[in-house]
N, C-alpha and C positions, 0 to 999 in steps of 0.2 A: 706371411700368406693368408691366415686365419684373418689377420685385423683388417687385411687388405679385401676379402672375401665380406666379412660385414662391413666396412663401408661402401662397397658396393650393392648394400642388400642383399647380397645372399644369406637367405635366414636358413632355408634344408637345402637337401639333396632332393635335385629328380630321381624320377627312377631310373633312370639310365645312368647317370650320375651314381648313385649308390650302389647299383648293379655293375658298374665297367670299374669306378674309380682303385677298389684292392687290388685285382687285378693290375690296373695300369702302373703303378707305385711298386707293386711287386716284379717291374718288366716284363712279364709277358705278353706274349701276340695276342690282340685281342679282335673280332669280327662282333660287331656293334648293330645289329638293323634296329634302329630309332628311324622314326619321320622328322621333317625338318622340324624346328621351333622347340627339341625333345630338353636342350643345354647338353647337346651334344660335344660341342666347343668348346666349353670349361668344362668338361671331364677329361678330352684330349690335351686341353690346354694348360691343368693344373699338371696334367702327368709330365708332357714335359718339360714344363719348367723345374721340377722338381729334383730332373738330371742334370740341368745344366751348369756348364762349370764356366761360369763368368768370366777369370780370370783368361780364359782362352779363346778369341776370338777367331773361329774359326764355324762352319756349318754345322750345328751338332744336333740342327731339329728340321726336319722339311714336311711342310704341308703340300698336299696336290691337292686342287679342286677345278670342279668342271668348269666354272668362269668366273672371269673377272669379278663381278660382284663379288661373288662369295667369297672369294680369295680377301677383297676388302675388308670386309664385315668378319672373317677369320681374323684376319692381322688387329685391325680395332677390339676385337675385344681379348686376343694373346694381350695386346698392349696392356692392355687395362689389367688384365690380371699379374700382370707383369711389373705393377706400378708400386712393388712393393721392395723390388732388389734393381739395386743401381746399374747404371750402364749396361742391362742387356739391350742388343741393337736386331729389329725386326728389319728384315727386305724384302717388301713385296716385287715379284717378280713374274709380270701377267702380258698377255699380249695387248695390242691397241695402245698400248705407252710407249714413251723414247726409250732405246735404248742403252745410247749413250749415258745418261745417268744412273742408269739401273747398274751398267759393270761400275762406274764413280765409286756408288754405294759398296760394292762388293771387293773395291782394292782396300778400301776402310778396314774391308772386315766387318761381318757381321756372327750372331750365334742361331737366327733362326731365320729360313726361307722359307716362305707360303706362298704360292704362285700357280699358276697353270700349266701343261705337261707339254704342252708344244713351248712358252715363253725357256721354260726352263731345259729344254731338251737345245735352243739353240744356245743361252749359254753354253751349256754342255761341250760342243758344238765348236766354240769359238774358245773354248777354254779359260774363260772370266768366272767360271762357277765349281767348284772344288768339294765335293759332298761327300768323301773316303771316313769323313769322321764323323758322319749322321750316325747319332745314336738310338732314333725317333724318328719313323717315318709313317707320316699321315696321309690315307687315304681319304678323301672327305667327298662321302658322297658318289661313292664306288662305282655304281649300278650307273648317274647319270655319266658316269665321264666314259666309261664300257659303251654307251646308249651313242656317242656322240663320236666313236670312234678312236674312242685313247690309246686301246689297249699297245699299242705296238710301242705308241710313245712311251707310255707308262713303262714298261717293262724295260726299254730301254736307260731311264734315267735308273730305275734301282739297280740297275747292272754297274752303274758307277760308286754305290753304296757300298758298304759293310756287309755282311754276310751275320756278323755279331751286333747288327742291329734288331730293336726294338718294330715292329710295324701293326699299326692299327688300320682296321678297316671298319668306314663306317658306310650303311651302305641301306638306305629308305626299304628297299627289298630283297632277295635273296635269291636271285634266279641260278640256272648251272653257271652262269659265266664268272658271275660272284664268288664260288665256290671253287670254282678251275684255276681264277687269281689264287683266291685262298691257298690253292696244295701247293702252286707253284713259289707264292713268297714268303708265306710264313711257318712259323717253326708250333707245331702242337697250340696251336690257339682254343684261346677262352673262349665261349659262344655266347654270346646275349643278346636278351631281345626285349623289347621293350615296346610292347602298344602298335606291333607293325600296320594294322589296321587302325580305322576309326571308328570307335563307339559312340554311342548316343550321347555321351555325359555333355561333351563340350560342342558336336554339330550336331545340328537337326538336316537330316537331308530330307527333301523333297523330290520328288519323280513326278514328271508329266508328261503325258503324251498329248502331242499337239496336232492339230491339224494341218497340210503341207499348207506351206506360206505364212503359216500364220507363228512362227516362231519370233519374227521381230515383233509382232504385235505383243505375242505373250509377252517376253523378255520387257519389255519397254512398261508392261502394265503392273508386274512384279518388282520390279525397281521403283515407282511410282506407290507401290501400296508398300513396300519394307523401306522404302527413303537409306538405303546402307551411306554411310560417312564416305567406303571405304570399298570397291568390288573389283576380282579381278574376273572377267568371262572369257573362257577359254575358246575357240574356236580350231581345227583341226588344219587350217590350210591359211596361209597367209594372206591368201585372197579373200575370201572370207571373212578375216580379222578384217582386213582394211573396209569391206562395205558394209560389214555391224560397226564400226566407230563411224563410217560417214552416217549411216541410217540413223543412230543416235543421234548425232550433231543436230541433224536437220531441223529433230523432234526436240529439240533443245535440253540435250543430256549433255555435258561436260565429259568426253571423255578422249583417251590418248588408244595409240595402237603401237603394239612393240612385235615384232617380227622381222626376220631376217634380211628382207629390204631395205634396214634403216644402217647407216653408216653408226661410227661406236660415238660422234658427237651427237646426234639425233635422241641414239637409244641412251646417254649417259643425261640427256633432257629431260626424254621421257617418265625413265625411277626416278629424276631427282623431284619433277610435279609432281609423280603420285604420291613418292613416301612421304612429301613435307605437305598434305592434302594438298594443293594446288588444281588438281581433279581428281574427283572420287571416284573416276570409273578406270580400268584399265583394260583394254584387249587384246590377248595376248597367244599363241602358240604356244605350242609346249615347247620345243626347243628354244627359242626366243626367253621363254620364261625360266628356264633352268636356272638354278642353284639362287633364288633369289629368294631373301630372305625378310618379307615385309611384317612389319612389327603390327599390333592391332587392326589386320584385315578381318574386315563384318560379316563375307561374302563372297563364295565361289560359285560360279555360275557356269556350269556346262552349259555353253550356245549348243554342242555336239556332244553325243556323246565319246568318250574316247574306244577305238578299238579295241585297247589293252586293258582291263582289270587295274593291273598294277599303276599305270598311268595316272586310272581315274582318281586312286586311293591316294595319288600322293597329288595329285590339283587340290581335290579338297584337303589336303593335311597343312595346306598353307592356312586354313582358317582355326577357329576355337586352339588357340594356342597359348602356352603359359598360361593355362587355368582358364581363358576368356569364352565367354559363349559364342559360336558363329554360325552362319546358316549354308548351307551346299545344295543347291538347287539343279537339276538337272531337267534339259530337254530332249527329248524324242519322237519321232513320227515314225506310224507303226510300222512301217520297212523297217527301224532301226530296233526293234523290238527284240531280237537276237543280240544284241549287245547287254540289254540288260539281264535279259536269261544267265549270259558267261559271266556277268557281273553276281548274280546271285549266287553261282555255283562256286565262284572264286573264295566269295563271303561265308560258305555255306550256311546263309538265311534267305529267308523270303524279301521281295524288297516290294514296298507297297508302293501301288501308282495311284499320285489322287487326279482326283478331276477340277481341271483350272474354271475358277471360278472369275471371270474376268470382271471387271468395270472400267467405265469410261475415265478414263483423265481427266483431272479438271481442266481446265484451259488453260492457257497462259502456265503449267506447272513446267517449272526448271531443278533438273536436281544441278544445284550448284553445288562448286568448293567454297571453304570457308578460307582457304586461302589463294593469293596470286604471287608468280614468282617473277623475280627482279634476275637479270643477268645483268652482270658486272664487268670490264675484259678486264679484267687481271685479278691476276692469281696466285697459287704458291710460290712460280719462277718473280712475282714483282714483290714477295714476302709479305703480301696478303694475307691476315688470319683473321678467323671468326670473327677476334674479338674490337680488329676494327673495323670491322662493316656494323657492327654493335654498339660499339659506340660512337662511329656516324650517329648514327640513328637515335642513339636515345639521349646522346652526351647535346649538341647543338640541333640536333634536329629534335628533340623534347619527343621524339615518341616512346609512350609505356614500351618497357621492355619484353611484356607478357603478348604485346602486339607484334612482336616480332618469331618467325619459327626458325625454320631449321635451315641452318646457314652450310653448304657446301663449296668446298673451295679445291680448285681443281689448278693442273698447272698454269694455266692462262688466263683461267674464269671463273668467277665464283657466284654461284646462285644463292638467295633469299627469298625465305617466305614471308609473306606479308600480310597480316589481317586485311580481309577487301576493303573495311570497314575504312581502314587508311590509306588507301591503296598512290590516292593521288597524292597525300602529301608525302609519303615517303619516296615515291618518284621525284618527286621535285625535290627531295633535301637530298638523293641520293644522284642527281644532275646536278646541282646547281653548290654544295658541298663540297668538302675533300674526306679522302679512303687514306690515311696516313699521311696527312699533309698535300696528296697529290689528287687533279682529276681524273677519273674516269668512268666513258662511256656506260650507258647504264640505260635499258630497254623491258619494256615485259614481255615476257613471253607468253604466248596464246596457245 
């Protein structure tokens, strides 16, 4: 395990890992309060892998996550951590994916299940999942799961596990609902708190009071001034979210919307394009953005302040991660000043309101992404792997490997990010050439 961690470039423990791993490895129950991106997945991943009996193909560890995206990220990280041990099998059990293949995976036996409460519950109801051998139960982003109304589902799932299990509860915040959940499902838990709020060490916060009707003008000017490569803009409603995207696009800014009106395929496409740097701006509601883990996010902008100070902390905690610098900008009008006051009270420190010094945006200015995304009508079920797509581009296509970005494979579809400068050449190669000896339909996502 240590050799594998070294190969993954884990040079030293993060504060949450240093604080929680000793208790984890001793088998104690744990409540860990830490923000997203603090290294908590590696902490509980190492803990649950340490206890696995690889010879026994039964579910020995269960990780519950609020969203499919977070579950996918957690699954990938645990697989990386498990590379040093042969034959460990992890199954992902999430809604939005076909039920049948998951049943097939479970029939062949597995050691670890990572999934969302609703889908785990469905497997239990159908009798396709057995949890009585679970030794480690992880509730990841537990506060978000409770916010989304999963308490009863979680309770039902936990009732299918052994009373002798180790229960690990990870949460960015520590409201009364988390205390209640802990008292019901944990035994003498060790409490670990690391950087629950965000200091100014990595995140530079700015608050601007704007005139009514000037929010969008202020937003576009700030984006033009800072020119961040990746920004998440938060709105409080899906309607506001869509209006901001439409306005930004009209002004020459590439932007995507993420809200509850999108179906799973549209949501997947939006997240793929934002995380592979094919769009510099994502405008999202809190509900739609839950569980997102976006690396190297340079800026968070609160187009509207949240009514809940804890949600504000969670929003801005998505930037300035893993020791990198980030900026968090919040806009409000005079009638919303009470939200700033509530935040001051929560943080127990004064907030400095800055005067916005607007400037004219140069004519023809565009905030454009460095990459574009191509969609290939072939995926996992067609035996297409990332290496096949990379080979089709860099081999016969003669495209330099450093011009090919992130490759995402789904069941029947794949996405590849390509440097904007060679997009035409890449599209020609993918459309006219072959991937794994076959021709697939290819189109550019816009």
